[in-house]
C-alpha positions as CSV (number, residue, x, y, z in Angstrom):
1,M,90.2,83.0,68.4
2,S,89.3,79.9,66.4
3,V,90.9,78.3,63.4
4,R,88.6,78.6,60.4
5,R,89.2,76.8,57.1
6,L,87.1,76.1,54.1
7,A,85.4,72.8,53.8
8,A,87.1,69.9,52.1
9,D,87.2,70.0,48.2
10,A,85.2,66.8,48.1
11,I,82.1,68.5,49.4
12,Q,82.6,71.9,47.7
13,P,80.1,72.6,44.9
14,R,81.6,73.3,41.4
15,D,79.8,76.7,41.0
16,F,77.4,79.1,42.7
17,A,75.0,81.7,41.5
18,F,72.4,83.8,43.2
19,T,68.7,83.0,42.4
20,P,67.0,85.7,40.2
21,E,65.3,87.1,43.3
22,N,68.6,87.3,45.3
23,Q,70.5,88.7,42.3
24,A,68.0,91.6,42.1
25,W,68.2,92.1,45.9
26,A,72.1,92.1,45.6
27,R,72.0,94.8,42.9
28,T,69.8,97.0,45.2
29,V,72.3,96.6,48.1
30,I,75.3,97.4,45.9
31,A,73.5,100.6,44.6
32,K,73.5,102.0,48.1
33,Y,77.2,102.7,47.9
34,P,79.0,105.2,45.6
35,A,81.2,104.0,42.7
36,G,84.4,102.5,43.9
37,R,82.9,101.8,47.4
38,Q,80.8,98.7,46.4
39,A,83.1,96.5,48.5
40,S,81.1,97.8,51.5
41,A,78.3,95.4,50.5
42,V,80.5,92.3,51.0
43,I,79.0,91.2,54.4
44,P,75.3,91.4,53.4
45,L,76.0,89.6,50.1
46,L,77.9,86.8,51.9
47,W,75.1,86.4,54.4
48,R,72.5,86.1,51.6
49,A,74.7,83.6,49.8
50,Q,75.0,81.5,53.0
51,E,71.2,81.6,53.6
52,Q,70.7,80.4,50.0
53,H,73.2,77.6,50.3
54,D,71.7,75.7,53.4
55,Y,73.3,78.0,55.9
56,W,76.9,77.4,54.9
57,L,79.3,79.3,52.7
58,P,81.1,77.4,49.9
59,K,84.3,78.6,48.1
60,A,82.3,79.1,44.9
61,A,79.9,81.5,46.7
62,I,82.8,83.5,48.1
63,E,84.3,83.9,44.6
64,H,80.9,84.8,43.1
65,V,80.5,87.6,45.6
66,A,84.1,88.8,44.9
67,G,83.3,89.0,41.2
68,M,80.1,91.0,41.7
69,L,81.9,93.5,43.9
70,D,85.1,93.7,41.7
71,M,87.2,92.5,44.7
72,P,90.1,90.1,44.8
73,N,89.0,86.6,46.0
74,I,91.5,86.8,48.9
75,R,89.8,90.0,50.3
76,V,86.4,88.3,50.4
77,L,87.9,85.2,51.9
78,E,89.5,87.3,54.6
79,V,86.0,88.6,55.6
80,A,84.4,85.1,55.5
81,T,87.1,83.5,57.6
82,F,87.2,86.3,60.2
83,Y,83.5,86.5,61.1
84,T,82.1,83.4,62.9
85,M,78.7,84.3,61.6
86,F,79.8,82.6,58.4
87,N,79.7,78.8,58.4
88,L,82.5,77.5,56.2
89,E,81.3,73.9,56.3
90,P,77.9,72.1,56.1
91,V,75.6,72.5,59.1
92,G,72.4,70.8,60.1
93,K,69.0,72.0,58.9
94,H,68.6,73.3,62.5
95,F,72.0,74.8,63.3
96,I,72.2,75.2,67.1
97,Q,74.6,77.9,68.4
98,L,74.9,77.4,72.2
99,C,76.0,80.3,74.4
100,G,78.7,79.0,76.8
101,T,79.8,82.2,78.5
102,T,79.6,82.9,82.3
103,P,75.9,83.9,82.8
104,C,74.7,80.9,80.8
105,R,77.2,78.6,82.6
106,L,75.9,79.7,85.9
107,R,72.3,79.1,84.9
108,G,72.7,75.5,83.5
109,A,74.5,75.7,80.1
110,E,76.5,72.6,81.0
111,D,73.2,70.6,81.1
112,I,72.2,71.9,77.7
113,I,75.7,71.0,76.3
114,K,75.2,67.5,77.7
115,V,71.9,67.1,75.8
116,C,73.6,68.2,72.6
117,R,76.4,65.7,73.0
118,E,73.9,62.9,73.7
119,R,71.5,63.6,70.9
120,I,73.7,65.1,68.2
121,G,77.3,64.3,68.9
122,E,80.4,66.5,69.2
123,Q,80.5,70.1,67.9
124,R,80.3,70.6,64.1
125,H,79.0,67.0,63.6
126,V,75.9,66.8,61.4
127,T,73.4,64.1,62.3
128,A,72.9,61.3,59.7
129,D,69.4,62.7,58.8
130,G,71.0,66.2,58.3
131,L,68.6,67.8,60.8
132,F,71.0,69.0,63.5
133,S,74.5,70.2,64.3
134,W,75.7,72.5,67.1
135,L,78.5,74.8,68.1
136,E,79.4,76.5,71.4
137,V,79.8,80.3,70.8
138,E,80.4,83.5,72.7
139,C,77.8,85.6,74.4
140,L,74.6,85.9,72.4
141,G,73.3,88.8,74.4
142,A,70.4,87.3,76.3
143,C,72.0,87.0,79.7
144,C,68.7,87.8,81.5
145,N,67.2,84.6,80.0
146,A,70.2,82.3,80.5
147,P,70.7,79.5,79.5
148,M,69.8,80.0,75.8
149,V,70.6,78.9,72.3
150,Q,70.2,80.4,68.8
151,I,68.8,78.0,66.2
152,N,69.3,79.4,62.7
153,N,67.9,83.0,63.1
154,D,65.8,82.5,66.3
155,Y,66.6,82.6,70.0
156,Y,65.3,80.0,72.5
157,E,65.7,81.1,76.1
158,D,65.2,80.1,79.8
159,L,66.0,76.5,78.8
160,T,66.1,73.4,81.0
161,P,67.2,69.9,79.8
162,E,63.5,68.9,79.6
163,S,62.4,72.0,77.6
164,F,65.4,71.7,75.3
165,N,64.7,68.0,74.6
166,K,61.1,68.8,73.8
167,L,62.2,71.7,71.5
168,L,64.5,69.3,69.6
169,D,61.7,66.7,69.4
170,D,59.3,69.3,67.9
171,L,61.9,70.5,65.4
172,A,62.7,67.0,64.3
173,A,59.0,66.2,63.8
174,G,58.3,69.4,62.0
175,R,55.9,70.7,64.6
176,P,55.6,74.4,65.2
177,V,57.7,75.8,68.1
178,K,57.6,78.9,70.2
179,V,60.6,81.1,70.0
180,G,61.9,83.2,73.0
181,P,61.6,82.1,76.7
182,Q,60.6,78.5,77.2
183,N,59.4,78.9,80.8
184,G,56.3,80.9,80.2
185,R,57.6,84.4,81.0
186,R,57.4,87.2,78.5
187,S,60.6,88.6,77.1
188,S,62.9,89.3,80.0
189,E,60.4,90.3,82.6
190,P,61.1,89.2,86.2
191,E,60.8,85.5,86.8
192,G,58.0,84.4,89.1
193,A,55.3,86.8,90.3
194,V,55.1,89.9,88.1
195,N,54.7,92.8,90.6
196,T,56.5,95.7,89.0
197,L,54.7,98.9,87.9
198,T,51.6,98.1,90.0
199,D,51.5,101.3,91.9
200,P,48.4,103.3,90.6
201,A,50.2,106.5,91.2
202,L,52.5,105.7,88.3
203,F,49.5,106.0,85.9
204,D,46.8,108.2,87.5
205,G,48.8,111.5,87.0
206,S,49.2,112.3,90.7
207,L,53.0,112.3,90.3
208,V,53.1,114.7,87.4
209,G,55.2,117.7,88.4
210,A,56.1,116.0,91.8
211,W,59.7,116.7,91.1
212,Q,59.1,120.4,91.0
213,K,57.4,120.3,94.5
214,R,60.3,118.3,95.9
215,F,62.9,120.7,94.5
216,A,61.0,123.7,95.9
217,E,60.9,122.1,99.3
218,E,64.6,121.3,99.3
219,E,65.5,124.9,98.1
220,A,63.3,126.4,100.9
221,K,65.1,124.2,103.5
222,A,68.5,125.3,102.2
223,K,67.5,129.0,102.4
224,E,66.2,128.5,105.9
225,A,69.4,126.9,107.1
226,A,71.5,129.7,105.5
227,A,69.4,132.4,107.2
228,A,69.7,130.7,110.6
229,K,73.5,130.5,110.2
230,E,73.8,134.1,109.1
231,A,71.7,135.2,112.2
232,A,73.9,133.1,114.5
233,D,77.1,134.6,113.0
234,R,75.7,138.2,113.5
235,A,74.8,137.4,117.1
236,E,78.3,136.0,117.8
237,A,79.9,139.1,116.2
238,A,77.8,141.4,118.4
239,K,78.7,139.5,121.5
240,A,82.4,139.8,120.7
241,V,82.1,143.6,120.4
242,E,80.2,144.0,123.7
243,N,82.5,141.6,125.7
244,P,86.0,141.7,124.1
245,E,88.4,139.1,125.4
246,P,91.5,140.4,127.1
247,A,94.6,140.2,124.9
248,K,96.7,137.1,125.7
249,P,100.3,137.7,126.6
250,A,102.8,136.5,124.0
251,P,104.3,133.2,124.9
252,T,107.8,133.4,126.2
253,Q,110.6,131.0,125.7
254,P,111.7,129.2,128.8
255,A,114.9,130.6,130.1
256,L,118.0,128.4,129.4
257,K,119.9,127.8,132.6
258,A,123.4,129.1,132.5
259,A,124.6,125.8,133.6
260,D,123.1,124.2,130.5
261,T,125.0,126.3,128.0
262,P,128.2,125.0,126.4
263,A,130.1,128.1,127.6
264,A,129.0,127.6,131.2
265,R,129.8,123.9,131.1
266,V,133.3,124.8,129.9
267,A,133.6,127.5,132.6
268,D,132.5,125.1,135.3
269,G,134.9,122.4,134.2
270,K,132.2,120.0,133.2
271,E,133.2,120.2,129.6
272,P,137.0,120.5,128.9
273,I,138.0,123.0,126.3
274,H,140.2,121.6,123.6
275,P,144.0,122.4,124.2
276,A,144.3,124.1,120.8
277,E,141.4,126.5,121.7
278,K,142.9,127.1,125.2
279,A,146.3,128.0,123.6
280,K,144.8,130.3,121.0
281,A,142.9,132.2,123.8
282,A,146.1,132.5,125.9
283,D,148.1,133.7,122.9
284,A,145.5,136.4,122.1
285,T,145.5,137.6,125.7
286,T,149.3,137.8,125.8
287,R,149.5,139.8,122.5
288,L,146.8,142.2,123.7
289,T,148.6,142.8,127.0
290,E,151.9,143.5,125.3
291,T,150.4,145.9,122.8
292,V,148.0,147.9,125.0
293,G,149.6,147.3,128.4
294,V,146.5,146.0,130.1
295,A,144.8,142.6,130.2
296,P,141.4,142.4,128.5
297,K,138.5,142.6,130.7
298,T,136.5,139.5,131.4
299,P,133.2,139.7,129.3
300,P,130.1,140.2,131.4
301,A,128.1,137.1,132.3
302,V,126.0,135.7,129.4
303,A,122.3,136.3,129.8
304,A,120.6,133.1,130.9
305,T,118.1,133.3,128.1
306,Q,120.7,133.3,125.3
307,P,122.7,130.1,124.6
308,V,126.2,130.9,123.8
309,L,128.4,128.3,122.1
310,A,132.2,128.6,122.3
311,P,133.6,128.6,118.7
312,V,135.6,125.6,117.6
313,S,138.4,125.3,115.1
314,D,138.3,123.7,111.6
315,E,140.0,120.6,113.0
316,H,136.5,119.7,114.3
317,K,135.0,120.0,110.9
318,P,132.9,116.8,110.3
319,E,133.3,114.7,107.2
320,L,131.8,116.6,104.3
321,L,131.0,115.4,100.8
322,A,131.4,117.1,97.4
323,A,128.2,115.4,96.1
324,P,125.5,113.1,97.5
325,K,126.3,109.3,97.5
326,D,124.8,107.5,94.5
327,G,123.7,110.9,93.2
328,K,120.7,111.2,95.5
329,A,120.6,113.2,98.7
330,D,118.3,112.5,101.6
331,D,115.4,114.8,102.2
332,L,117.0,117.0,104.9
333,E,113.7,118.9,105.3
334,L,112.4,115.9,107.3
335,I,114.6,117.2,110.1
336,W,112.3,119.4,112.2
337,G,113.4,123.1,111.8
338,V,115.2,122.6,108.4
339,G,113.4,124.3,105.6
340,P,114.3,124.7,101.9
341,K,116.9,127.5,102.4
342,L,118.6,125.7,105.3
343,A,118.7,122.5,103.3
344,E,120.3,124.3,100.4
345,L,122.9,125.8,102.8
346,L,123.7,122.3,104.2
347,H,124.2,121.0,100.7
348,K,126.7,123.8,100.0
349,L,128.6,122.9,103.1
350,G,128.7,119.2,102.0
351,V,125.9,117.7,104.1
352,F,123.6,115.5,102.1
353,H,122.7,112.5,104.2
354,F,121.1,111.6,107.6
355,S,123.9,109.2,108.3
356,Q,126.4,112.0,108.1
357,I,124.7,114.1,110.7
358,A,124.1,111.0,112.9
359,S,127.8,110.3,113.0
360,W,128.8,113.8,114.3
361,N,130.1,114.4,117.9
362,E,129.2,117.6,119.7
363,L,132.2,119.5,118.5
364,N,131.4,118.5,114.9
365,L,127.8,119.8,115.5
366,R,129.1,123.1,116.9
367,W,131.4,123.6,113.9
368,I,128.4,123.1,111.5
369,D,126.3,125.4,113.7
370,Q,128.8,128.3,113.7
371,N,128.8,128.1,109.8
372,L,125.0,128.4,109.4
373,G,125.0,132.1,109.1
374,A,121.6,133.5,109.8
375,F,120.5,130.1,111.0
376,K,123.2,129.8,113.7
377,G,121.9,128.1,116.8
378,R,119.5,125.8,115.0
379,A,121.6,122.6,114.9
380,V,122.1,122.5,118.7
381,R,118.7,123.8,119.6
382,D,116.8,121.3,117.4
383,K,119.0,118.3,118.3
384,W,120.0,117.5,114.8
385,I,122.1,114.5,115.7
386,E,119.2,112.9,117.6
387,Q,116.8,113.5,114.8
388,A,119.1,112.3,112.1
389,A,119.9,109.1,113.9
390,K,116.1,108.2,113.9
391,L,115.8,109.1,110.2
392,A,118.9,107.2,109.3
393,S,117.4,104.0,110.8
394,G,114.5,104.2,108.3
395,W,112.0,105.9,110.6
396,R,109.8,108.6,109.0
397,P,107.7,111.3,110.6
398,E,104.0,111.6,109.8
399,K,104.4,115.2,108.6
400,S,106.8,116.4,105.8
401,I,108.2,119.0,108.2
402,G,109.5,116.4,110.7
403,D,108.6,115.9,114.3
404,K,109.7,118.5,116.8
405,P,112.2,117.0,119.3
406,Q,111.0,116.7,122.9
407,G,112.7,118.5,125.8
């Protein structure tokens, strides 16, 4: 944004009025708008007033336009100070607006600015003879022909310091000048050798309807490929009927060695049974013997393929929580084998965090396992403690269902 103020009172004219020709033109413009909407003509009227007054807009002209459009002076002043197309102070007879945005800067606008400073002075300064003033402005929309300037209503493009100096010399001497590109090219055609649109086929009619032929060829290729695939699929299906593959046996789970089950480890003395559990079992045997008169039979050996976990008492219940810490539970479904229902069951038991599970001992794990209902056996089988320890450390699996534990 730029600060825009009216020129000093010392140089402001006392009054302003349109010439008869411009007055008639202004009435024609105002008549284009319905009654009550004549304010829409404010910009064209201000522009004509500026053209009439040596390309700058005095305060008296702004007030004159306000009166013609039945607008408050301040409303017209707002328009005049907002748009940089309106010059609020005197400019040279040849007012140079120099584009200083990126494309022009990359193509030599700095050199053009240097010429302006050397020949005219700083921005907004009018030369003593009243011929020139200049101002750096935003993009003027001729990026293909950078660097460029606008002088009054005309564009001068493809400038170099030499061609710009010559242009200023010609304007100062009153000689005719050529608007547009100053390097010999026409409009914004390619610089250098012009070799576009030279293929005769572009003009001799041989390409008329060529797109239809190309589309037909592509469609035929697509149909041919589809037919070949359909034939291959039918051949494969016929081959499968003639030579059916034998049914593959269902995969079997590897047998769990009896020595690896918790019950077997207790029986072999490798894992001591807790004294409370031992006392409870002895007490049950005594009561049964006293009541029935016979000692209970030893249960048959557990099948090697079914892991049997000895039940544990509530004193081995791990630390459980009434709610997740900080109100946010860990995503327990990242533990392989834990789905939405099992995660919900763990929450009901008071298990919300990986760190909880990672801190369990084997008896804690067995207590949890025996309270999983239909999911009993999962906690031990899927090595929850081992999985949770990795997750608690910050590690995350590539899949949202976790990584299956090895072994």
